C-alpha positions in Angstrom: 47.6 -61.7 20.9 50.8 -63.7 21.8 52.5 -60.6 23.0 49.6 -59.9 25.3 49.8 -63.4 26.7 53.5 -63.0 27.3 53.0 -59.7 29.1 50.3 -61.3 31.3 52.5 -64.3 32.1 55.4 -62.0 33.2 53.2 -59.7 35.3 51.6 -62.8 36.8 55.0 -64.2 37.8 56.0 -60.9 39.4 52.7 -60.7 41.3 53.0 -64.3 42.4 56.5 -63.8 43.8 55.5 -60.7 45.7 52.2 -62.1 46.9 53.6 -65.3 48.2 56.5 -63.5 50.0 54.2 -61.0 51.8 51.0 -63.1 52.0 48.9 -60.5 50.2 47.8 -62.4 47.1 49.3 -60.1 44.5 46.1 -58.2 43.7 47.7 -54.9 44.6 49.8 -55.3 41.5 47.3 -57.0 39.2 44.2 -54.8 39.6 46.0 -51.5 38.9 47.9 -53.1 36.0 44.8 -54.5 34.4 42.8 -51.3 34.8 45.4 -48.6 34.2 47.8 -50.2 31.8 45.5 -52.6 29.8 42.3 -50.5 30.2 40.2 -53.4 31.5 37.0 -52.6 33.3 37.4 -52.7 37.1 34.9 -55.6 37.5 36.8 -57.9 35.1 40.1 -56.8 36.7 38.9 -57.7 40.2 37.5 -61.0 39.0 40.8 -61.9 37.3 42.7 -60.9 40.5 40.6 -63.2 42.6 41.3 -66.1 40.4 45.0 -65.3 40.7 44.7 -65.1 44.5 43.6 -68.7 44.4 46.6 -69.6 42.2 49.0 -67.7 44.6 47.5 -69.6 47.5 47.8 -72.9 45.8 51.4 -72.5 44.7 52.7 -71.0 47.9 50.7 -73.2 50.3 52.1 -76.4 48.8 55.7 -75.2 49.3 55.0 -73.8 52.8 53.4 -77.1 53.8 56.5 -79.0 52.7 58.6 -76.6 54.7 56.3 -76.8 57.7 56.1 -73.0 57.7 52.4 -72.2 58.0 50.2 -72.8 61.0 47.1 -74.8 60.0 45.4 -74.4 63.4 45.7 -70.6 63.4 44.5 -70.5 59.7 41.4 -72.6 60.3 40.5 -70.8 63.5 40.9 -67.3 62.1 39.2 -68.2 58.8 36.0 -68.6 60.9 36.1 -64.9 61.8 37.0 -63.8 58.3 34.1 -65.8 56.8 31.5 -64.5 59.3 32.9 -61.0 58.7 32.5 -61.3 55.0 28.9 -62.4 55.3 28.2 -59.5 57.7 29.9 -57.2 55.3 27.8 -58.3 52.4 24.6 -57.9 54.5 25.6 -54.4 55.6 26.3 -53.3 52.0 24.4 -50.1 51.4 23.6 -49.6 55.1 26.9 -48.5 56.6 28.7 -45.5 55.1 31.6 -47.0 53.1 33.5 -43.7 53.4 33.7 -44.1 57.2 34.9 -47.7 56.9 37.6 -46.8 54.3 38.9 -44.1 56.7 38.7 -46.5 59.7 40.5 -49.4 58.0 43.0 -47.1 56.3 43.8 -45.5 59.6 44.5 -48.9 61.1 46.9 -49.8 58.3 48.8 -46.5 58.7 49.0 -47.2 62.4 50.4 -50.6 61.6 53.1 -49.0 59.5 54.3 -47.1 62.6 54.3 -50.3 64.5 56.4 -52.1 61.9 58.8 -49.2 61.6 59.3 -49.4 65.4 60.1 -53.1 64.9 62.6 -52.2 62.2 64.4 -49.8 64.6 64.4 -52.5 67.3 65.9 -56.0 67.2 64.1 -56.9 64.0 66.5 -59.7 63.0 65.2 -61.8 65.8 62.9 -64.4 64.3 60.5 -64.3 67.3 59.6 -61.8 69.9 59.3 -62.6 73.6 55.6 -63.3 74.2 53.6 -63.8 77.3 51.8 -67.2 77.3 48.1 -67.1 76.3 45.9 -69.7 78.0 43.4 -69.6 75.1 46.1 -70.2 72.5 47.3 -73.1 74.6 43.8 -74.6 74.8 43.3 -74.3 71.1 46.9 -75.5 70.4 47.7 -72.5 68.3 51.4 -72.2 69.3 53.7 -73.5 66.6 57.3 -73.8 65.3 59.2 -73.7 62.0 62.7 -74.2 60.8 64.4 -70.9 59.8 66.7 -71.5 56.9 68.5 -68.2 57.5 69.3 -68.8 61.1 69.5 -72.6 60.5 67.6 -73.4 63.7 64.1 -74.5 64.8 62.0 -71.5 66.0 59.3 -72.2 68.6 56.8 -69.3 69.0 53.8 -68.6 71.2 50.6 -66.9 70.1 49.0 -64.1 72.3 45.9 -61.9 72.2 43.8 -64.5 70.4 40.5 -62.6 70.9 42.1 -59.4 69.5 43.4 -61.3 66.4 40.0 -63.0 66.0 38.3 -59.5 66.1 40.7 -58.1 63.6 40.1 -61.0 61.2 36.3 -60.4 61.6 37.0 -56.8 60.6 39.1 -57.9 57.7 36.2 -60.1 56.5 33.8 -57.1 56.8 36.3 -55.0 54.8 36.5 -57.7 52.1 32.8 -58.3 51.9 31.6 -54.7 52.1 34.4 -52.7 50.4 35.4 -55.3 47.8 39.1 -55.2 48.8 41.6 -58.0 49.5 42.2 -58.7 53.1 45.6 -60.3 52.9 47.3 -57.2 54.3 44.9 -57.2 57.3 45.6 -60.9 57.9 49.3 -60.5 58.0 49.1 -57.4 60.1 46.7 -59.1 62.6 48.9 -62.1 63.1 52.2 -60.2 63.2 51.2 -57.1 65.1 48.4 -58.3 67.4 49.0 -62.0 67.9 52.8 -61.7 67.8 53.2 -64.6 65.3 56.6 -64.3 63.5 56.4 -62.6 60.1 57.4 -65.7 58.1 54.6 -68.0 59.4 52.2 -65.1 59.4 52.8 -64.6 55.6 52.7 -68.3 54.9 49.4 -68.8 56.9 47.9 -65.7 55.2 48.5 -67.3 51.8 46.5 -70.4 52.8 43.6 -68.3 54.3 43.4 -66.0 51.2 42.8 -69.0 48.9 39.8 -70.2 51.1 38.3 -66.7 51.0 38.9 -66.1 47.3 37.4 -69.5 46.3 34.0 -68.4 47.6 34.2 -65.0 45.9 35.4 -66.5 42.6 32.1 -68.5 42.3 30.1 -65.3 42.4 32.2 -63.7 39.7 32.2 -66.9 37.6 28.4 -67.2 37.5 28.1 -63.4 36.8 30.4 -63.9 33.7 33.0 -61.4 35.0 35.9 -63.9 34.6 37.5 -63.5 31.2 39.5 -66.7 30.4 41.8 -64.9 28.0 43.0 -62.6 30.8 42.6 -64.8 33.9 44.2 -68.0 32.5 47.7 -66.6 31.5 47.8 -64.5 34.6 46.9 -67.4 36.9 49.6 -69.6 35.2 52.2 -66.9 35.7 51.1 -66.3 39.3 51.3 -70.1 40.0 54.9 -70.2 38.8 55.7 -66.9 40.7 54.1 -68.1 43.9 56.2 -71.3 43.9 59.4 -69.2 43.3 58.4 -66.6 45.9 57.8 -69.2 48.6 61.3 -70.5 48.1 62.7 -66.9 48.3 60.7 -66.0 51.4 62.2 -68.9 53.5 65.7 -67.5 52.8 65.0 -63.9 53.6 65.6 -62.2 56.9 62.4 -60.8 58.7 63.9 -57.3 58.4 64.0 -57.6 54.6 60.4 -58.8 54.4 59.3 -55.8 56.6 61.2 -53.4 54.4 59.2 -54.6 51.4 55.9 -54.8 53.3 56.0 -51.3 54.9 55.7 -49.2 51.7 52.9 -51.4 50.4 51.1 -51.2 53.7 51.5 -47.4 53.7 50.3 -47.1 50.1 47.2 -49.2 50.8 46.4 -47.3 54.1 46.8 -43.9 52.4 44.8 -45.0 49.4 41.9 -46.2 51.7 41.9 -43.0 53.8 41.9 -40.7 50.7 39.2 -42.9 49.1 37.1 -42.3 52.3 37.4 -38.6 51.7 36.4 -39.0 48.0 39.9 -38.9 46.5 40.8 -41.8 44.3 44.4 -42.5 43.3 
């Protein structure tokens, strides 16, 4: 029993570190671990992962708020799209062929991998890209700034293609509600690739948004009895510690390093979704 708790704590710390650095919640590690290694039923594994997403969000968001890293206005604005999308996704469940959606969303992630690789081959060490001003972003006051501890300077950035980012978040919500997958990867990709928000504030903002989305889902799993305290509690504790550590690490990493960690995860998730759309589960 105690050895199991210790293993769960360690895995939680690792998932929290990775999740807070990349803004993906850590579920990509926890769900496979709980199902494949511990033999837990997928329903209970997903429920525990959702609780841990809230822990990741809580631990990382506190640190990112102190560092003024996340963009609260962008988070609240895009969360509207994600929430509406999640509701639509739940309503469409059983109507739209999920195989088609898996292929569609997986294809987008694989396309995003190509985009990120191109950024790696370019001047990726630049904290912010040159972006044309967006009138809607200015009206909504979405542009922001943060202090980069690596470059030791204040970075001001502008947000562009707000409607495109909003649409992508709507799609992420649909994917989350209809397919039962985490949308942290979509959130980071939408902000970094479409809206041209630097990777660090994109990751930090995604951590905040995931907690809001996961909190709503956790209530459903709680009342259905799918949350097992003996699994979720030690994992969440470890994730909370890991998220706090990861948020400190992320502020000291170069964008190119974060991308190098993010690309294989993005590729794996995209490939997994496309194969699942064709009936192949890995």
